[in-house]
N, C-alpha and C positions, 0 to 999 in steps of 0.2 A: 435188239432194243432200239427204239427210235428217239426216246427223250429221257434224259437223266438229270438229277440234281448233282451238280459238281460242287463238292464241299472241300474247302481247303485253299481256295485261290487267294484270299486275303492274307492267310498265314504265310503263304509262299512269298507274297510281296513284302510282308513284315520281316521275313528272314532274308530278304534281299536275294531271292531266287526267282526273280521275275521270268527268267528264261525257261525255268521248269514249268511255270504256269503257262507260258506261251506254247511250250511243247505239248502239254496235255491238251490244250485247246486245239492245237493243230492236228493232233491224233484223233480227237473227236470228229473234226471236220473231214479228215481222210476216210473215217469209218462211216460217214453219213449220219452221225448221231447228233441230234440237237441237245443242247444243254442249257440249264439255267443255274444261276448261283443264288444262294440265300440273300435276301434283301439286307439282312444284318448278320454279319459273320464276325465273331469275336476271336481274337488270337489266343491259341493254346488254352481255350476254356476247359477242355477235358482234363487238363492238369489239376484243376481245382479238387476233383475227387481223389486223384492220386496223392495229392499233398495233404489230404485230410480235411479239406473244407467241404464237407458233405452237404451241408445245408445250402451253401452258395452254389455248389454243383447242381443240386436239385432245382433251384430257381432258374439257373441258366438252361438246364435241360428242358424244363417246362416251357420256357420262352421259345426255344428253338423248335420244340415239338409243335407248339401252336402255330408257329410261323410257316412250317413246311408240310404239315400233315395232310392238307387238302390240295397240294400241288398235283398237277397232272403229269406225273413222271412215273417211270417204271422201276427206278432204282436210284440209290445214292452212290456216287463214285468218289473216292478220296485217295490222295497220296499219303495220308497219315495213318499209321497203325493205331494210335491211341483213340482216334475218332471212331474208327470201325469197331474196336473192342468195346468201348463204352456203350455204343448204341446197339451192338449185337448181343451183349452179355450183361454189363453192369447196370445200365439204366433200366432195362426191362425187369431185372431181378430186384434191384434196390428201390426203384421209384415207380415201377409199374408202367413205364413209358416204352412202348414198342411201336416203332414206325411202321406204317402200312406198306412199306416196300423194302426190299433187301438193301443191305449196305455192303458195297464191294470195295476191296482194295483195287487200285488201277490194274495190277497184274491179273487179278481174277477177271475183271471186266473185259480187258482186251484179249485175254486168253479165249474167252467165249467167242469173240468175234474173229480172231485171227488164226485159231487152230483149225484151219480149213485147207484142204488140199489145193484149192484154187489160189490161195494167198502165197505169193512167192517173195522172198526177201533177197536183196542184193548181197553179194559177198562183203564181209567185213573182216579183214585180216587183223585180228586184235586178240591179245591175251588178256582176258577179262576176269576179275575176281567178282563173284556175286556175294554180297552181304545180305543175309536175311534179316530184315528189321526185327528187333527182339520181340516186339509185340506181334508183328505180322507172322513171324515164324513160330515162336514158342507158345504164344497165347492163342493165335488164330489158326495155327496149323497149316499155313499156306506155304507149300513147298514145291509141288510139281509145276504149278502154273508158270512161274518165271523161268524155270529150267526148260520146260517144254518149248516155250516160245523162243528163248535164246538158242535152244538147240536146233531150231530151224534155220539159223543164220549160217550160210556157207562161210568157211574160213575162220569162224570164231572159235577160240579155245577158251572154254569156261572152267574156272577154278573155284573150289569151295575154300572158305577159310578153315585153317586147321584148328582142331580142338582135341584135347586128350581123350575126351569121351566119345567123339565121333567114331562110329564103328561098333558101339555096343548094340547088341541085337535089338532090332525094333526101333532104333532111333535114326535121325537124319541130322544133317548139318543145321537145319532150321531149329531143331530142338535144343541146340547148344549155342544159339546165336549170341554173339557178344554185342552188348550195347556200347557204342563209341563214346558215350558220355554226354549226349546232346541235352538231356534234361538238366544237367548241371549248369548249363548256361542260364537257367532261370533261378536255380536254388543257390549254387555256389560258383558263380562265374569265374572267380579267380582260380578255381581248381579245374574247371572244365577243359581249358586248352591243354593242360598237362595230360589229363586223361585221354583226350582226343589224340594228341600227338603220340602218346604211348601205344594206343591201339594201332595206329597206322604203322609205327616203327616196328612193333613186336609181331603183329599179326599179318600185316599186309605186305610190307616191303620185302620180307624174305621170299615171297612167292615170285618176285621178279616179273610182275605183270605190267602191262601198259596202262591199265586203268582199273577202276573199281566201280561197280554199280550197286544200287540198293533199291528195295521196294518200299522204303519209308522215307519221306522227305525230311523228317526230323533227324534221322540217321545221316542223311546226305549232308545236312547242315554241319553236324559234328565231324564227319569225315573230312569235309572241306576245311574246317577250322584246324584240324590236326595236320593236314597236308601243308597248310599255310604256316602254321607254327614251326613245323620241322623243315620247311622248304624242301619237301620231298619231290622227286621227279615222277609224279603220278597224277593222272587225271581222274576226276570223280564225276560220274554221270548219274542222273536219275534213270530208272528203268525205261521210262517212256522216251528219254533222249536216244537211247540205243535203238529202240524200235523205229523212231522217226528217221534215223540214219539209213535204215535198210528197207523201209517200206515206202515205195513210190506208188501210192494208190492213185 
């Protein structure tokens, strides 16, 4: 793919994760992919439908559709699970709005580009936990793409989060992915940091990892809040940050 619509940049800025935004743009440049951003991008607008404001969600969806439907791009690429889910499933079913190009999570998009025998990654001696974004994993079924890419990195030890139901026949870690509480920052912010800290303390820290990564930027926001609240000795990276560390295109 030569040109895409990059959706989610302003939300990353809003959540004070500008370095993630810069990293995604850097990865596009390394891959030789031109990108454009929507001329008007509203923060967390997909949450309107989730929280029950369906008419407001419909109006926002129509506005976005009209704004981007004629763009000369081959796909939409986003770091947010909710955005992809709404445009791939909910908006077409509920509002009859189907974009004329596919909507990819960043892991899917860069998997298509980098799962090539000619692409080599530098070694990264790191014990890394992979968190499957709850929407990315459970609702969109994205599982192999992040694992296959991270599996190409020499020296990397990749760990899944534990769950009592992981191992049931026909299921994966993504099917039971735990939400770190990120949406609570919008609905019940006074509860959010406790949920986020509990997630890190109970699910992540026992694995004795060096760092955690995720394929949903909203999850990253919650994980970082939990680490900060508990003052845990753990680093949190977005998926594209890890790839940027090891790919010197």
